[in-house]
C-alpha positions as CSV (number, residue, x, y, z in Angstrom):
1,M,22.8,-31.7,-9.2
2,F,19.7,-32.4,-11.3
3,K,17.8,-33.4,-8.1
4,N,18.7,-30.0,-6.6
5,I,17.4,-28.2,-9.8
6,D,14.2,-30.2,-9.6
7,H,13.8,-29.3,-6.0
8,I,14.2,-25.6,-6.8
9,K,11.6,-25.9,-9.6
10,N,9.2,-27.6,-7.3
11,L,9.8,-25.0,-4.6
12,F,8.8,-22.2,-7.0
13,S,5.9,-24.0,-8.6
14,S,4.2,-24.8,-5.3
15,A,1.4,-22.4,-4.5
16,G,2.3,-22.4,-0.8
17,S,5.9,-21.7,-1.6
18,R,5.0,-18.9,-4.0
19,F,2.8,-17.3,-1.3
20,N,5.5,-17.5,1.4
21,I,8.2,-16.2,-0.9
22,S,6.0,-13.3,-2.0
23,I,5.1,-12.4,1.6
24,F,8.8,-12.4,2.4
25,I,9.7,-10.2,-0.6
26,A,6.9,-7.7,0.0
27,L,7.7,-7.3,3.7
28,L,11.4,-7.0,3.0
29,V,10.9,-4.4,0.2
30,H,8.4,-2.2,2.2
31,T,10.3,-2.4,5.4
32,A,13.5,-1.4,3.6
33,G,11.5,1.4,1.9
34,V,10.3,2.8,5.2
35,I,13.7,2.7,6.8
36,G,15.5,4.1,3.8
37,I,13.0,6.9,3.2
38,V,12.9,8.0,6.8
39,Y,16.5,7.5,7.9
40,F,18.8,7.3,4.8
41,Q,18.7,8.2,1.1
42,R,15.1,9.4,0.6
43,D,15.7,10.3,-3.1
44,F,17.2,6.9,-3.9
45,F,14.3,4.9,-2.3
46,L,11.7,7.2,-3.8
47,G,13.3,6.6,-7.2
48,M,12.7,2.9,-6.8
49,T,8.9,3.4,-6.5
50,S,8.1,2.3,-10.0
51,V,10.3,-0.8,-9.5
52,N,8.4,-1.6,-6.3
53,L,5.0,-1.2,-8.0
54,L,6.0,-3.5,-10.9
55,L,7.5,-6.1,-8.5
56,M,4.3,-6.2,-6.4
57,F,2.2,-6.5,-9.6
58,T,4.4,-9.4,-10.7
59,L,4.1,-11.2,-7.4
60,L,0.3,-10.7,-7.6
61,L,0.3,-12.4,-11.0
62,W,2.6,-15.1,-9.7
63,N,0.0,-16.0,-7.0
64,E,-3.0,-16.0,-9.2
65,V,-4.7,-19.4,-9.2
66,K,-5.1,-19.5,-12.9
67,L,-4.2,-16.8,-15.4
68,Q,-7.1,-17.2,-17.8
69,N,-8.0,-14.8,-20.6
70,R,-10.8,-13.4,-18.5
71,F,-8.2,-12.2,-15.9
72,W,-6.3,-10.3,-18.6
73,Y,-9.5,-8.8,-20.0
74,L,-10.4,-7.5,-16.5
75,F,-6.8,-6.2,-16.1
76,I,-6.9,-4.3,-19.4
77,L,-10.4,-2.9,-18.6
78,A,-9.3,-1.8,-15.0
79,F,-6.1,-0.3,-16.4
80,A,-8.0,1.7,-19.1
81,I,-10.7,3.0,-16.7
82,G,-8.1,4.0,-14.1
83,F,-5.7,5.5,-16.5
84,F,-8.1,7.5,-18.7
85,T,-10.0,8.9,-15.7
86,E,-6.7,10.2,-14.4
87,V,-6.0,11.7,-17.8
88,I,-9.3,13.6,-17.6
89,G,-8.5,14.6,-14.0
90,V,-5.0,15.9,-14.7
91,N,-5.9,17.7,-17.9
92,T,-9.3,19.2,-17.0
93,G,-9.7,19.1,-13.2
94,L,-13.2,17.6,-13.8
95,L,-12.3,14.5,-11.9
96,F,-10.5,14.3,-8.5
97,G,-9.5,18.0,-8.5
98,S,-6.6,20.1,-9.7
99,Y,-3.4,18.1,-9.5
100,A,-0.3,17.0,-11.4
101,Y,2.0,14.1,-11.3
102,G,5.7,14.3,-10.3
103,N,8.5,12.2,-11.9
104,Y,8.9,9.3,-9.5
105,L,6.3,7.0,-11.1
106,G,7.9,6.6,-14.5
107,P,7.0,7.5,-18.1
108,K,3.8,9.5,-18.7
109,I,1.2,9.9,-21.4
110,S,-0.8,13.1,-21.3
111,G,0.7,13.9,-17.9
112,V,-0.3,10.5,-16.3
113,P,2.3,7.8,-15.5
114,L,1.5,4.5,-17.2
115,L,2.0,2.8,-13.8
116,I,-1.1,4.5,-12.5
117,G,-3.3,2.1,-14.5
118,I,-1.5,-0.9,-12.8
119,N,-1.9,0.8,-9.4
120,W,-5.7,1.2,-10.0
121,F,-5.9,-2.5,-10.9
122,C,-3.9,-3.7,-7.9
123,I,-5.7,-1.7,-5.3
124,V,-9.2,-2.5,-6.6
125,Y,-8.5,-6.1,-7.3
126,C,-7.0,-6.7,-3.8
127,S,-10.0,-4.8,-2.3
128,V,-12.4,-7.1,-4.2
129,V,-10.6,-10.3,-3.0
130,A,-10.7,-8.9,0.6
131,I,-14.4,-8.1,0.5
132,Q,-15.2,-11.5,-1.0
133,C,-13.5,-13.3,1.8
134,L,-16.1,-12.0,4.3
135,P,-18.8,-14.7,4.8
136,S,-21.5,-12.1,5.2
137,I,-20.7,-10.6,1.8
138,Q,-20.6,-13.8,-0.3
139,N,-24.4,-14.0,-0.6
140,L,-24.9,-10.3,-1.5
141,S,-25.5,-9.2,-5.0
142,P,-22.5,-7.7,-6.9
143,V,-24.1,-4.2,-6.5
144,F,-23.6,-4.3,-2.8
145,A,-20.4,-6.3,-2.7
146,A,-18.8,-3.7,-4.9
147,L,-19.7,-1.0,-2.4
148,G,-17.6,-2.8,0.2
149,A,-14.6,-3.1,-2.2
150,A,-14.9,0.6,-3.2
151,F,-14.9,1.6,0.5
152,I,-11.7,-0.4,1.2
153,A,-10.0,1.1,-1.9
154,T,-11.1,4.7,-0.9
155,I,-9.8,4.2,2.7
156,F,-6.5,3.0,1.2
157,D,-6.3,6.2,-0.9
158,W,-7.1,8.3,2.1
159,V,-4.1,6.8,4.0
160,M,-1.9,7.1,0.9
161,E,-2.7,10.7,-0.2
162,P,-0.7,12.7,2.3
163,V,2.3,10.5,1.9
164,A,2.1,10.7,-1.9
165,M,1.9,14.5,-1.7
166,E,4.8,14.7,0.7
167,F,7.0,12.8,-1.7
168,N,5.8,14.6,-4.8
169,Y,4.3,11.5,-6.4
170,W,1.6,13.9,-7.3
171,I,0.9,17.6,-6.3
172,W,-2.4,19.1,-5.3
173,E,-3.3,22.7,-6.0
174,N,-2.6,24.8,-2.9
175,N,-1.3,21.5,-1.2
176,Q,-4.9,20.7,-0.3
177,I,-6.4,17.3,-0.9
178,P,-10.0,18.0,-1.9
179,F,-12.9,15.8,-0.6
180,F,-14.0,15.5,-4.2
181,N,-10.9,13.4,-4.8
182,Y,-12.3,10.7,-2.5
183,V,-15.8,10.9,-4.0
184,C,-14.2,10.2,-7.4
185,W,-12.0,7.5,-6.0
186,F,-15.1,5.7,-4.5
187,C,-17.1,6.0,-7.7
188,I,-14.4,4.8,-10.1
189,A,-13.3,2.0,-7.7
190,Y,-17.0,1.0,-7.4
191,L,-17.3,0.8,-11.2
192,I,-14.2,-1.3,-11.6
193,A,-15.1,-3.6,-8.6
194,L,-18.6,-4.1,-10.0
195,I,-17.2,-5.2,-13.3
196,F,-14.8,-7.6,-11.6
197,I,-17.6,-9.2,-9.5
198,Y,-20.1,-9.4,-12.3
199,V,-17.6,-11.1,-14.7
200,Q,-16.2,-13.5,-12.0
201,K,-18.2,-14.1,-8.9
202,Q,-15.3,-15.3,-6.8
203,H,-11.7,-14.1,-7.2
204,K,-9.0,-16.1,-5.5
205,N,-5.5,-14.8,-4.9
206,R,-3.9,-15.6,-1.5
207,F,-1.4,-12.8,-1.9
208,S,-4.0,-10.0,-2.5
209,I,-5.0,-9.4,1.1
210,P,-1.4,-9.6,2.6
211,L,-0.2,-7.2,-0.1
212,L,-3.0,-4.7,0.6
213,M,-2.2,-4.9,4.3
214,I,1.5,-4.5,3.9
215,Q,1.1,-1.5,1.6
216,F,-1.5,0.0,4.0
217,I,0.9,-0.4,7.0
218,F,3.7,1.0,4.8
219,F,1.8,4.3,4.3
220,V,0.6,4.4,7.9
221,A,4.1,4.0,9.1
222,L,5.4,6.8,6.8
223,R,2.5,9.1,7.9
224,V,3.4,8.5,11.6
225,L,7.2,8.8,11.2
226,L,7.2,11.8,9.0
227,D,4.5,13.7,11.0
């Protein structure tokens, strides 16, 4: 019995096992999400969005090589920048455009769901890890490397926006996504990515790129199937 318990502990403590388990869970959850939203109980699956975001964030943390204080400082900073720029956007329209959040993303402060700060962190962090994996980027200064990460994050937002609007995650004025939204996304993602890269030259998290790809395919699939 105790040998079996030790085996289970070793399984979950191994970096390779954590990675494989995380990939399996992410694929299972997002595949079920696409099927459920398109073919079954849309409201039920949309209601699980906040759970999904928290689960993916937890898996991202689980696969971090070493959770040092520096990582948490970067998380808090990214959360704060992403969240408070959204507060400005929702309440003034000076950033992103005129929009409002629906009720699927959980509790709000000043009209902005708290999970949005986590979402900003996850998207930009995964984009930074992805860009740093490119050999041609590794010798570039943080100023230029952050441009690549911001571009990836903005492309992700471009894919996500129509789906998010369709599901009332957030609602744009006149149901039109302004180009200004993408300009703001790029600039804010660039700022966060630049801080990430300046503070830590190389970020390592094996789950980051697969998570970004799985979520990207998730939104592409929904755009195609719901078109």
